[in-house]
C-alpha positions in Angstrom: 19.0 1.6 4.0 20.2 1.9 0.5 23.9 2.4 -0.3 25.3 5.9 -0.4 24.7 7.6 -3.7 27.0 10.3 -4.8 26.9 12.7 -7.7 29.3 15.7 -7.6 29.3 18.6 -10.0 31.8 21.3 -9.0 32.2 24.1 -11.5 35.7 25.5 -10.8 35.8 28.3 -13.5 33.4 30.7 -15.1 34.9 29.7 -18.4 33.2 28.0 -21.4 32.8 24.4 -22.3 33.7 24.1 -26.0 31.5 22.1 -28.3 30.8 20.5 -31.7 33.5 17.9 -31.4 35.4 16.1 -28.6 38.4 18.3 -29.3 38.0 21.9 -28.1 37.6 24.2 -31.1 38.7 27.7 -31.0 38.1 31.0 -31.7 34.7 32.2 -32.8 32.4 32.8 -29.8 28.7 32.9 -30.6 27.1 36.0 -29.0 23.4 35.5 -29.9 23.2 39.2 -30.8 20.3 40.3 -32.9 21.3 40.6 -36.6 20.5 44.3 -36.7 22.7 44.9 -33.6 25.4 42.7 -35.1 25.4 44.7 -38.3 25.5 48.0 -36.4 28.4 46.7 -34.3 30.3 45.8 -37.5 29.7 49.2 -39.0 30.6 51.1 -35.9 33.1 49.3 -33.8 33.6 50.5 -30.3 36.4 53.0 -30.2 38.4 51.1 -27.6 38.2 47.7 -29.4 40.8 47.0 -32.1 39.3 44.9 -35.0 41.4 42.0 -36.3 42.7 42.2 -39.8 41.0 39.9 -42.4 42.8 36.6 -42.6 44.3 36.7 -39.1 43.2 33.6 -37.1 41.3 34.3 -33.9 43.0 33.1 -30.8 41.5 30.1 -29.1 39.6 30.6 -25.8 41.1 28.7 -22.9 38.5 26.1 -21.8 36.9 25.8 -18.4 38.4 23.8 -15.6 35.4 21.8 -14.7 35.3 19.0 -12.1 32.9 16.4 -13.7 30.1 14.8 -11.8 30.7 11.5 -10.1 27.9 9.8 -12.0 25.8 6.8 -11.1 23.3 8.2 -8.7 20.7 5.5 -9.5 20.5 2.4 -11.6 18.4 4.3 -14.1 21.0 7.0 -14.4 23.8 4.5 -14.7 21.9 2.9 -17.6 21.5 6.3 -19.3 25.2 7.1 -18.8 26.2 3.8 -20.2 24.0 4.2 -23.3 25.4 7.7 -23.9 29.0 6.9 -23.1 30.4 7.7 -26.6 29.1 11.3 -26.6 29.4 12.3 -22.9 32.3 14.8 -22.7 32.6 17.7 -20.1 34.7 19.8 -22.5 32.3 19.3 -25.4 29.5 20.4 -23.0 27.6 17.1 -22.9 27.0 16.0 -19.4 24.6 14.2 -17.1 23.9 15.5 -13.6 21.7 14.3 -10.8 18.5 16.3 -10.3 16.6 17.1 -7.1 13.1 18.5 -6.7 11.4 20.5 -4.0 8.1 19.6 -2.2 6.2 21.0 -5.1 8.0 18.8 -7.6 9.8 21.7 -9.2 13.5 21.1 -10.2 16.0 22.6 -7.8 19.5 23.7 -8.7 21.7 20.6 -9.4 22.9 19.3 -6.0 26.6 18.8 -5.5 25.9 15.4 -4.0 23.2 13.1 -2.7 23.0 10.3 -0.1 20.3 8.2 1.4 21.2 8.4 5.1 18.4 9.8 7.2 19.0 13.3 8.7 19.9 13.1 12.4 21.1 9.6 12.4 24.1 9.0 14.5 25.2 5.5 13.3 23.6 3.2 10.8 25.2 -0.1 9.9 23.4 -1.9 7.1 24.1 -4.1 4.1 24.7 -0.9 2.1 27.5 0.2 4.4 28.4 2.0 7.6 27.2 5.6 8.1 28.2 7.8 11.0 27.3 11.4 11.9 29.0 13.1 14.9 27.6 15.9 17.1 30.0 18.5 15.6 28.6 17.9 12.1 31.5 15.7 10.9 30.5 12.4 9.3 31.8 9.4 7.4 30.4 6.7 5.2 32.0 3.4 4.1 30.1 1.7 1.4 30.8 -0.6 -1.6 34.5 -0.1 -1.3 34.3 3.7 -1.2 35.1 5.9 1.8 33.7 9.4 2.4 35.1 11.5 5.3 33.7 14.9 6.1 35.3 17.1 8.8 33.4 19.8 10.8 35.2 22.5 8.9 34.1 21.3 5.5 37.3 19.5 4.5 37.4 15.9 3.7 37.8 13.2 1.1 35.8 11.0 -1.2 38.0 8.0 -2.0 37.1 5.1 -4.3 33.8 6.2 -5.6 33.1 4.4 -8.9 32.6 6.4 -12.1 30.4 5.1 -15.0 33.3 3.3 -16.7 34.1 1.3 -13.6 37.2 3.4 -12.7 37.5 5.1 -9.3 37.9 8.8 -8.4 39.5 10.5 -5.5 38.4 14.0 -4.3 40.2 15.9 -1.6 38.9 19.2 -0.3 40.4 21.6 2.2 38.6 24.1 4.4 39.9 27.0 2.3 38.4 25.6 -0.9 41.6 24.2 -2.2 41.8 20.5 -3.2 42.1 18.1 -6.0 40.2 15.6 -8.1 41.8 12.6 -9.7 39.6 10.4 -11.8 38.4 9.5 -15.2 38.6 13.1 -16.5 42.2 13.6 -15.3 43.9 15.5 -12.5 42.3 18.8 -11.4 43.9 21.0 -8.7 42.6 24.2 -7.2 44.5 26.4 -4.8 41.5 28.1 -3.2 42.9 31.5 -4.2 41.8 31.6 -7.9 44.4 29.4 -9.4 44.0 25.9 -10.8 45.0 23.4 -13.4 43.4 20.5 -15.3 45.6 17.8 -16.9 43.4 15.5 -18.9 42.7 14.1 -22.4 42.3 17.6 -23.8 45.8 18.7 -22.6 47.0 20.9 -19.7 44.8 23.9 -18.8 46.1 26.4 -16.3 44.5 29.5 -14.6 46.8 31.6 -12.5 43.9 33.5 -10.9 44.9 36.9 -12.2 43.6 36.7 -15.7 46.6 34.9 -17.1 46.8 31.2 -17.9 47.6 28.7 -20.6 46.3 25.8 -22.6 48.6 23.2 -24.1 46.4 21.0 -26.1 45.4 19.8 -29.6 45.6 23.2 -31.1 49.0 23.9 -29.8 50.2 26.1 -26.9 48.1 29.2 -26.0 49.4 31.6 -23.3 47.4 34.5 -22.0 48.8 37.3 -19.8 46.8 39.5 -17.4 47.2 42.6 -19.7 45.6 40.8 -22.7 48.8 40.0 -24.4 49.8 36.4 -25.2 50.9 33.9 -27.8 49.6 31.0 -29.8 52.0 28.5 -31.2 49.9 26.2 -33.3 48.8 25.3 -36.8 49.3 28.9 -38.1 52.8 29.2 -36.7 53.6 31.6 -33.9 51.1 34.4 -33.4 52.1 37.1 -30.9 49.4 39.3 -29.3 50.9 42.5 -27.7 47.6 43.3 -25.9 47.4 46.8 -27.3 45.5 46.0 -30.5 48.6 44.9 -32.4 50.5 41.7 -32.9 52.6 39.6 -35.3 52.0 36.4 -37.2 54.9 34.4 -38.7 57.6 33.5 -39.3 58.5 35.6 -40.9 56.9 37.8 -38.4 54.6 40.4 -39.9 52.7 43.1 -37.9 48.9 42.8 -37.9 46.0 44.3 -36.0 44.3 42.1 -33.5 42.2 42.6 -30.3 43.6 41.8 -26.9 43.0 38.3 -25.7 40.2 37.8 -23.2 41.4 37.2 -19.6 41.2 33.7 -18.1 38.8 34.0 -15.2 40.0 32.9 -11.8 39.2 29.4 -10.7 36.6 28.9 -8.1 36.9 26.8 -4.9 35.7 23.4 -4.0 32.5 23.7 -2.0 32.8 22.4 1.6 31.7 18.8 1.9 28.9 19.6 4.3 27.1 20.3 1.0 26.9 16.5 0.6 23.4 16.9 2.2 21.4 18.7 -0.5 17.8 20.0 -0.2 14.9 18.3 -1.9 14.6 14.7 -3.0 16.2 12.9 -5.9 13.8 13.1 -8.9 15.8 12.2 -12.0 18.7 13.8 -13.9 19.6 16.7 -16.2 21.3 16.1 -19.6 23.1 19.3 -20.7 23.9 19.9 -24.4 26.1 22.9 -25.2 24.2 24.8 -27.9 27.1 24.7 -30.3 26.8 21.0 -30.4 23.3 21.5 -31.9 23.0 24.9 -33.6 24.9 27.3 -35.9 25.4 30.9 -34.7 22.1 32.7 -34.0 20.1 29.8 -35.5 17.5 27.4 -34.1 17.7 24.8 -36.9 19.6 21.7 -35.7 22.9 21.2 -37.5 23.2 18.1 -39.7 26.4 17.0 -37.8 24.4 17.0 -34.5 22.3 14.0 -35.8 24.6 11.4 -34.3 24.6 13.0 -30.8 20.8 13.1 -30.9 20.6 9.6 -32.3 22.6 8.3 -29.3 20.6 10.4 -26.8 17.3 9.3 -28.2 18.3 5.6 -28.2 19.3 6.0 -24.5 16.0 7.7 -23.6 14.1 4.8 -25.2 15.5 2.6 -22.5 14.5 4.9 -19.6 11.2 4.5 -17.8 10.7 8.2 -17.5 7.6 10.0 -16.3 8.3 13.1 -18.5 10.9 15.2 -20.2 11.3 19.0 -19.6 13.4 20.6 -22.3 14.8 24.0 -21.4 16.6 26.4 -23.7 19.1 29.0 -22.3 21.1 31.9 -23.7 23.8 34.2 -22.6 23.2 37.9 -21.9 24.3 39.3 -25.2 21.5 40.9 -27.1 18.2 42.0 -25.4 16.0 39.8 -23.3 13.3 40.3 -25.8 15.5 38.7 -28.5 17.0 35.9 -26.4 13.8 34.6 -24.9 12.2 33.6 -28.2 15.6 32.2 -29.4 15.8 30.0 -26.4 12.2 28.8 -27.0 12.8 28.0 -30.6 15.9 26.0 -29.7 14.2 24.0 -27.0 11.3 23.2 -29.4 13.8 22.1 -32.1 15.3 19.6 -29.7 11.9 18.3 -28.6 10.9 17.8 -32.3 14.2 16.1 -33.1 13.8 13.6 -30.2 10.2 12.9 -31.0 11.1 12.3 -34.7 13.5 9.7 -33.4 10.8 7.8 -31.6 11.1 9.2 -28.1 7.5 8.9 -26.8 7.8 10.2 -23.3 5.4 12.9 -22.2 7.5 16.0 -22.9 7.4 19.8 -22.9 9.7 22.5 -24.2 10.2 26.1 -23.1 12.8 28.8 -23.1 14.3 30.6 -20.1 16.4 33.1 -22.1 19.3 34.6 -20.1 17.6 34.2 -16.7 19.4 31.2 -15.4 23.2 31.5 -16.1 25.5 28.8 -14.8 28.6 31.0 -15.3 29.2 34.8 -15.2 28.6 36.6 -18.5 31.1 39.2 -17.3 33.7 39.6 -14.6 34.4 42.9 -13.0 32.6 44.7 -15.8 34.6 42.9 -18.5 33.0 40.5 -21.0 33.6 36.8 -20.3 33.1 35.1 -23.6 34.1 31.7 -22.2 31.4 32.0 -19.4 28.8 33.0 -22.0 29.6 29.8 -23.9 28.6 27.7 -20.8 25.4 29.7 -20.5 24.3 28.9 -24.1 22.8 25.5 -23.6 19.8 23.2 -23.8 19.0 21.1 -20.8 16.8 18.0 -20.8 15.4 17.3 -17.3 14.5 13.6 -17.3 12.0 13.1 -14.4 11.9 9.6 -13.1 
């Protein structure tokens, strides 16, 4: 029996992954709204939405708290991760996740983890490690220096699992969905009630679970209250948002008009560790590229500054013995399905053309899925969730091996 293989992707917030650079950028959220609708919206703003004054900086969106995958599901994936190491960044929206397929070969939703122990086995002791499954559903695995313990109630730990750079990660999960991750991407804590924090290379991100939260990072300190008020102390000085369509910028403080700040969605929960046994069979991996890494607003032409990311990706793919590539474009739910579907198709095709121009010779296809497969809520309780929409605007490359 082969060694245990793990690959965990736990999305803790319905917020956005920022893109374009390794440092989260702020402010403008692409909405993929048809130009005619956008013009109409500009001419006739909604009566309950205050429009910002010209020259007033837009407040940054607090990034998502995202527990990164524990990569390295197979030697082939490890090789791809190593070749893409300089551009992989969960905050920038460039990730690699294990893929699993059903009996028909179709890609299933990304599994939270994979392992090679046969279903129903009680104990197996091999060169790959010791695996044990108890009658109550609890289990453990000790392999290559790592220890996984799963309790019957879904709580447990993953301790010492190697990440791509050779470091080790520790994941602790409680039955109520609370827990922590401590690894290459920093320290992430969830309380299971909607609150959470992420302390990593991009600063400290906090969600209080009631719409309020903060981000202390490269752009300064951003605080958001549940009523839409908040502050941003950053490169433009102190900006105060009163949450009622007004605010101040200074010093010296001068009153300006500005829309309320979007709420910080509550954090999710860690899934119970019984989910370590996923459906389907391992069939490759999915490389996700946030669309703002690749495209300007409402465009399908690849940005010039995306060339380096695609160069690295193409070089990595040339070292992979892949059966085929399936490139999938996705949008958020802004605009109509009739508009978003062809936009997602054009963007997927643009990525395929760019990879083939760089010498990627795998059998490949490209198609768009529009807004039909969101990975985060586009709205929460009837309120727009611009950060969640950022996560949904993406191009995925399924590398089937």
